[in-house]
C-alpha positions as CSV (number, residue, x, y, z in Angstrom):
1,M,0.0,0.0,0.0
2,A,1.3,3.4,-0.9
3,E,1.9,6.1,1.7
4,I,0.1,9.3,0.8
5,S,1.2,12.6,2.4
6,V,-1.0,15.7,2.0
7,R,0.1,19.2,2.9
8,P,-2.0,22.4,2.5
9,A,-0.3,24.7,0.1
10,G,-2.7,27.7,0.1
11,E,-6.4,28.2,-0.2
12,G,-7.8,25.1,-1.9
13,R,-4.3,23.9,-2.9
14,F,-2.5,20.9,-1.7
15,S,0.9,19.2,-2.2
16,V,0.6,15.5,-2.3
17,R,3.4,12.9,-2.2
18,V,2.8,9.3,-3.0
19,E,5.5,6.8,-1.9
20,D,5.7,3.1,-2.5
21,V,8.2,0.5,-3.5
22,G,11.2,2.8,-3.0
23,S,10.0,5.7,-5.2
24,A,7.8,8.7,-4.9
25,T,5.8,11.1,-7.0
26,D,4.7,14.7,-6.1
27,H,1.5,16.3,-7.1
28,D,-0.1,19.8,-6.9
29,V,-3.9,19.5,-6.5
30,T,-6.6,22.1,-6.2
31,V,-10.2,21.7,-5.1
32,S,-12.9,24.4,-5.1
33,P,-15.0,25.1,-2.0
34,E,-18.1,23.9,-3.9
35,D,-16.5,20.5,-4.9
36,L,-15.2,20.1,-1.3
37,A,-18.7,20.7,0.1
38,R,-20.4,18.5,-2.5
39,L,-18.0,15.6,-2.5
40,G,-16.0,15.9,0.7
41,G,-18.9,15.4,3.2
42,R,-17.7,15.8,6.7
43,R,-14.1,15.0,6.0
44,T,-11.3,17.5,6.5
45,P,-9.9,18.9,3.2
46,D,-6.7,16.9,3.8
47,A,-8.6,13.7,4.4
48,F,-10.7,14.3,1.3
49,I,-7.6,14.8,-0.9
50,R,-6.0,11.7,0.6
51,D,-9.2,9.7,-0.3
52,C,-9.0,11.1,-3.8
53,F,-5.5,9.8,-4.2
54,E,-6.4,6.4,-2.7
55,F,-9.1,6.2,-5.3
56,L,-6.7,7.1,-8.1
57,H,-3.9,4.9,-6.9
58,A,-6.2,1.9,-6.7
59,R,-6.8,2.4,-10.5
60,E,-3.5,3.4,-11.9
61,P,0.2,3.6,-10.9
62,K,1.3,6.7,-9.1
63,E,3.5,7.7,-12.1
64,S,0.3,7.9,-14.2
65,I,-1.4,10.4,-11.9
66,L,-1.2,13.9,-13.3
67,P,1.5,16.0,-11.6
68,S,-0.9,19.0,-11.4
69,F,-4.7,18.9,-11.6
70,D,-8.0,20.0,-10.0
71,V,-10.2,17.4,-8.3
72,S,-13.0,18.2,-10.8
73,V,-11.1,16.5,-13.6
74,I,-10.9,13.0,-12.0
75,G,-14.5,12.2,-13.1
76,R,-13.5,12.8,-16.7
77,Y,-11.1,9.9,-16.5
78,F,-13.0,7.8,-14.0
79,P,-16.8,8.3,-14.4
80,E,-17.5,6.4,-11.1
81,F,-15.4,8.9,-9.1
82,E,-18.1,11.1,-7.7
83,R,-20.4,8.2,-6.9
84,E,-17.6,6.4,-5.0
85,I,-15.9,9.3,-3.3
86,V,-19.1,10.4,-1.5
87,R,-19.4,7.0,0.2
């Protein structure tokens, strides 16, 4: 299982590091207050972003995750994202 570290990097911005099998990737992620409220439920913003990365990493290698993106684009690649992330 990968270790996912999330650090706030400004309003609605996060730095994420995914480490496993002796290597790591770094990602810059944004989320709008509206998407956080709609999809994040009662989770903290950090926990929500971590859950997003767990979702992504379960479907693709960490090296395939975009280096910089907004959470809103995940559903374009994985249509089940919004349905599953609100659970």
